[in-house]
N, C-alpha and C positions, 0 to 999 in steps of 0.2 A: 193203257201201257202202249203206247206206240213206238211201233221199230223206226228209226231213219233210214235213209237210205244204204248207208254207210253198212248197216248193223244187219239189212237185208243182206247184200253182197256178201260179208262175213262169213251170214250164215251159207250162202250158197257156193262158197268156197269151200268153205267145211264139209258141205256135202260131197260138192266131186272129188276132193282129196280121198274122201271115206270111200265111193264109189273104186276110183282106181285102185287103191290099196285092194280092197277085197277081191277085185278082178285079176288083178298081177298075185295073188295069194293064190287064186285056183284057176287060171288060166292053163296048168299044165293038166288040170283032171279031166281027162277025155271024156265025154257022155254027160260030165256033170250042167246040173241046172241050178240056173242061178234066178234066183228074181228080184227084181232091182223095183224096190216101192219108190216112186217118183213120186205120189201125188194128181192130181186133175190139174189143177191151179191155169195157169195160162199156156204149160206147157214148154216152159223155159230150160227147168232142168229134163224130164223127159230128151227133148232135142237135143240138149245139150251131151247126155249121156249117150245118146244114138249114134250122134257123130263120130265121140270119143271111141265107141266101141267098130264103128266101121273103117275109122279111119287111123287105129293105132294095132286094131286085130282084124280089121277085115275078113280073110276066111276061116279064120280059128274058131270064130263064132257067127253063130244063126242068131237073127234077132226075131223076136215075134211080141207078140201083144201078149201080155197074159192074161189068164182069166175073166174072161170079163165079170162073170157072175162072181166071183171072190173080189176081185179088185178095182172093177169095171173099168174108167180108163187110166188108173192112177196108178198104173204097175208095168213092167216090160219085162219077160222074161227073155234070157241069157242061154242057150244051150251050146256049150264048149265042144267045138269038134273031134 
């Protein structure tokens, strides 16, 4: 089964909505670590997630690459300050 561009777009938007919801629910818990699994792919979702974190949460979060041994390049670790 092949996915259309519209289906890819909808999937991408769903992933971003879910990410935003999770961050909003956890942003008040200082010291909490959240591993965001975005997959390796072409880096589109990873880059967008990191841009959102920098733009909307700036000084409230620290952004790191998650453990390479566990996720390779497919995850970002977000530490709530």
